[in-house]
C-alpha positions in Angstrom: 12.6 -18.2 -8.2 10.4 -20.1 -10.5 7.4 -18.0 -9.6 9.4 -14.8 -10.4 10.4 -16.1 -13.8 6.8 -17.1 -14.5 5.5 -13.7 -13.5 8.2 -11.9 -15.6 7.3 -14.0 -18.6 3.6 -13.3 -18.0 4.3 -9.6 -17.7 6.1 -9.5 -21.1 3.3 -11.6 -22.7 0.5 -9.4 -21.4 2.3 -6.2 -22.4 2.9 -7.6 -25.9 -0.7 -8.7 -26.2 -2.2 -5.5 -25.0 0.0 -3.4 -27.2 -1.0 -5.5 -30.2 -4.7 -4.6 -29.6 -4.4 -0.9 -30.5 -2.0 1.7 -31.9 0.8 1.8 -29.3 1.5 5.4 -30.1 -1.7 6.3 -28.3 0.1 5.7 -25.0 2.6 8.4 -25.8 -0.2 10.7 -26.9 -2.0 10.1 -23.6 1.2 10.9 -21.6 2.1 13.9 -23.8 -1.4 15.4 -23.4 -1.4 15.0 -19.7 -2.2 18.5 -18.2 0.8 19.7 -16.1 -1.6 21.0 -13.4 -3.1 17.5 -13.0 0.4 16.0 -13.1 1.8 18.2 -10.3 -1.5 18.2 -8.3 -1.6 14.5 -8.3 2.0 14.2 -7.2 1.4 16.8 -4.4 -1.6 14.7 -3.1 0.5 11.5 -3.5 3.3 13.0 -1.3 0.8 14.3 1.3 -0.9 10.9 1.5 2.4 9.2 2.2 3.3 11.9 4.8 0.1 11.0 6.6 1.0 7.3 6.2 4.3 8.1 8.1 2.3 9.9 10.8 0.1 6.8 11.2 3.1 4.5 11.7 4.3 7.0 14.3 1.0 6.8 16.1 1.1 3.0 16.0 4.6 3.0 17.4 3.6 5.2 20.2 5.4 8.3 19.0 8.9 6.9 19.6 10.2 7.5 16.1 10.4 10.9 14.4 7.9 11.6 11.6 10.6 12.9 9.3 12.6 9.6 9.6 9.4 7.6 9.0 8.7 9.6 5.8 11.9 8.4 4.2 11.2 4.9 5.4 7.8 5.1 3.7 9.5 6.4 0.5 11.7 3.3 0.2 8.9 0.9 1.2 6.6 2.4 -1.5 9.2 1.8 -4.1 9.8 -1.7 -2.9 6.1 -2.5 -3.0 5.9 -1.1 -6.6 8.8 -3.0 -8.0 9.1 -6.3 -6.1 6.7 -9.2 -7.1 4.2 -10.9 -4.8 3.8 -7.7 -2.7 7.2 -8.7 -1.1 8.0 -5.0 -0.7 5.4 -4.7 2.1 7.8 -6.5 4.4 10.6 -4.0 3.8 8.9 -1.8 6.4 9.9 -4.2 9.1 13.5 -4.3 7.9 13.8 -0.5 7.6 12.3 0.1 11.0 14.7 -2.4 12.5 17.8 -1.1 10.7 17.2 2.6 11.2 15.5 2.8 14.5 16.0 -0.6 16.2 12.3 -1.5 16.2 11.9 -5.2 16.8 10.8 -7.2 13.8 7.8 -8.5 15.7 6.7 -5.0 16.6 7.2 -3.9 13.0 5.1 -6.8 11.9 2.4 -5.8 14.3 2.4 -2.2 12.9 2.3 -3.5 9.4 -0.7 -5.8 10.1 -2.6 -3.0 11.9 -1.9 -0.5 9.1 -3.1 -3.0 6.4 -6.2 -3.8 8.4 -7.2 -0.1 8.6 -6.5 0.3 4.9 -8.6 -2.8 4.1 -11.6 -1.6 6.1 -11.6 1.8 4.3 -11.1 0.4 0.8 -13.7 -2.4 1.2 -16.2 0.1 2.6 -15.8 2.3 -0.5 -16.0 -0.8 -2.7 -19.3 -1.9 -1.1 -20.7 1.7 -1.4 -19.6 2.2 -5.0 -20.7 -1.2 -6.1 -24.1 -0.7 -4.6 -24.7 2.7 -6.2 -23.4 2.2 -9.7 -26.0 0.7 -12.1 -23.3 -0.9 -14.3 -21.0 -3.1 -12.4 -19.3 -6.3 -13.7 -21.3 -9.4 -12.7 -18.3 -10.9 -10.9 -18.3 -7.9 -8.6 -21.9 -8.5 -7.6 -21.0 -12.1 -6.8 -18.1 -11.2 -4.5 -20.0 -8.5 -2.6 -21.2 -11.0 0.2 -17.6 -12.2 0.5 -16.3 -8.6 0.7 -18.8 -7.9 3.4 -17.8 -11.0 5.3 -14.1 -10.0 5.1 -15.0 -6.6 6.4 -16.6 -7.9 9.5 -13.8 -10.5 9.9 -11.2 -7.7 9.9 -13.3 -5.7 12.4 -13.4 -8.8 14.7 -9.6 -9.3 14.2 -8.9 -5.7 15.3 -11.1 -6.3 18.4 -9.2 -9.4 19.3 -5.9 -7.8 18.6 -6.8 -5.2 21.2 -7.4 -8.0 23.6 -4.3 -10.0 22.8 -3.1 -9.9 26.4 -6.2 -11.8 27.5 -5.9 -14.2 24.6 -2.3 -14.9 25.5 -3.3 -15.7 29.0 -5.9 -18.2 27.7 -3.2 -20.2 25.8 -2.5 -23.6 27.3 0.1 -23.4 30.1 2.7 -25.5 28.1 2.8 -22.6 25.6 3.3 -19.9 28.3 5.6 -21.8 30.6 8.4 -24.3 30.4 10.6 -25.1 27.4 8.1 -24.1 24.8 7.7 -20.6 26.2 11.5 -20.0 26.0 11.9 -20.7 22.3 12.4 -18.1 19.7 9.0 -18.6 18.1 7.1 -18.0 21.3 9.2 -14.9 22.0 8.2 -13.5 18.7 4.6 -14.3 19.4 4.7 -12.4 22.7 6.3 -9.4 21.0 3.7 -9.4 18.3 1.0 -9.5 20.9 2.6 -6.6 22.7 2.9 -4.6 19.4 -0.8 -4.9 18.5 -1.8 -4.0 22.0 -1.3 -0.3 21.1 -4.9 -0.2 19.9 -6.1 -0.9 23.5 -5.7 2.9 23.8 -8.8 4.7 22.5 -6.5 7.7 21.7 -4.2 5.5 19.6 -7.1 3.7 17.9 -8.8 7.1 17.0 -5.5 8.5 15.8 -4.7 5.5 13.6 -8.3 5.5 12.1 -8.2 9.2 11.6 -4.9 9.3 9.9 -6.0 6.3 7.7 -9.1 8.3 6.6 -7.0 11.4 5.7 -4.4 9.2 4.0 -7.0 7.7 1.6 -8.6 11.1 0.9 -5.3 12.2 -0.4 -4.5 9.0 -2.3 -7.9 8.9 -3.9 -7.6 12.6 -4.8 -4.2 11.9 -6.5 -5.7 9.0 -8.4 -8.7 11.1 -9.5 -6.4 13.7 -11.0 -4.4 10.9 -12.8 -7.7 9.5 -14.2 -8.8 13.0 -15.4 -5.3 13.6 -16.7 -5.3 10.6 -19.0 -8.5 11.8 -20.6 -11.2 9.6 -19.0 -14.5 11.2 -18.4 -15.8 9.4 -15.3 -18.2 10.5 -12.6 -16.9 10.7 -9.0 -18.5 7.4 -8.0 -17.1 5.7 -11.1 -13.6 6.9 -10.2 -14.2 5.6 -6.7 -15.1 2.2 -8.0 -12.1 2.1 -10.4 -9.6 3.2 -7.8 -11.1 0.9 -5.2 -11.0 -2.0 -7.6 -7.3 -1.3 -8.5 -6.4 -0.9 -4.8 -7.9 -4.3 -4.0 -6.2 -5.9 -7.0 -2.9 -4.3 -6.0 -3.0 -6.3 -2.7 -3.2 -9.7 -4.5 0.2 -11.5 -4.7 0.0 -11.9 -8.5 1.8 -8.9 -9.7 4.7 -9.0 -12.1 7.8 -6.8 -11.4 6.6 -3.2 -11.6 3.1 -4.5 -12.1 3.4 -4.1 -15.9 1.0 -6.2 -17.9 -1.1 -7.3 -14.9 -2.1 -3.8 -13.8 -3.1 -2.7 -17.3 -5.0 -5.9 -17.9 -7.1 -5.5 -14.8 -7.6 -1.8 -15.5 -8.8 -2.7 -19.0 -11.3 -5.3 -17.7 -12.9 -2.9 -15.3 -13.1 0.0 -17.7 -14.5 -2.1 -20.6 -17.2 -3.4 -18.2 -18.0 0.2 -17.4 -18.5 1.0 -21.1 -15.2 2.5 -22.1 -13.7 1.3 -25.4 -11.0 -1.3 -25.3 -8.5 0.9 -27.1 -9.1 3.8 -24.7 -8.9 1.5 -21.7 -5.6 0.0 -22.7 -4.0 3.3 -23.6 -5.1 5.0 -20.4 -4.0 1.9 -18.4 -0.5 2.2 -19.7 -0.5 6.0 -19.4 -1.8 6.1 -15.8 0.6 3.4 -14.8 3.6 5.3 -16.2 2.5 8.4 -14.4 2.1 6.6 -11.0 5.4 4.8 -11.6 7.1 8.2 -12.1 5.5 9.4 -8.8 7.0 6.4 -7.0 10.4 6.8 -8.6 10.7 10.4 -7.6 9.5 9.5 -4.1 12.0 6.6 -3.9 14.9 8.8 -5.0 13.9 11.3 -2.4 13.9 8.7 0.3 17.2 7.2 -0.9 18.7 10.7 -0.8 17.6 11.2 2.8 19.0 7.8 3.8 22.3 8.6 2.1 22.5 12.0 3.8 21.7 10.4 7.2 24.3 7.7 6.7 26.9 10.2 5.6 26.2 12.3 8.7 26.8 9.3 10.9 30.0 8.4 9.1 31.6 11.8 9.5 34.6 11.9 11.8 33.5 13.1 15.2 29.9 12.0 14.8 28.4 10.6 18.0 31.3 11.9 20.1 33.9 9.7 18.5 36.1 12.5 17.1 39.0 14.5 18.4 38.5 16.6 21.5 
């Protein structure tokens, strides 16, 4: 609770500070001048990206859950991620899969870990490429390149060992696998997580998950590129890749305020100023782009909530599931 209060206070303080650094009316001008074509094009790519995200979860679940149902799950999870602090919304996927389709929490956790691992590999790859190509990159980024590379290989190794979880479980000491310890709730959860991540033993599943991840990020990067162009930033493709990649990595840190207000704009400004964009333009476009992406998430969230409500109403109708009059 104390951390939430601290982050909320920090959010207000950062927003107030940033708005004091320029004419706040510039934010409204940025949003008002946003080309409708870029607005709707960015939203279309945003939706397509999350549709592919739902397909990836279906692949990781072995195809046992319909893609349409997973799309509405993703809609609500996206909203939860955007509005809850500390990235707590990520774990809503486990709850939604359990409540709607009876997927065990442990298996949902395995799917979440695998999905985040694939996302991390793609984003870090683009970060390494863009950082290496661009001539002007903040010094701190150069310093963390070796760490990013090490994390990349660590995640690759983790995926490899996940695919061999059955063998790893057999290597655990006997007192973990047999006797009183093996029968407790924790070890049952461990076994279920091992079973969940074993889906990537299948080359077909691994290829499907990696392929959908690549397509997913093509759509999401395309959506972000249109938002960047829409707010009036004149950046090259590689500069946009670096900006979006930096923001994607930052978004996964558990330091966000509710809605990301203040923290997102601050990091956006730091990156753009380092790339040579004026401070005023950086702050104005930071708020403008954030408002647009928040609008995307809100529409997506309402769509998902509407689908859940419709599904719930259908189950509650008299006669649904064979319980009505004959």
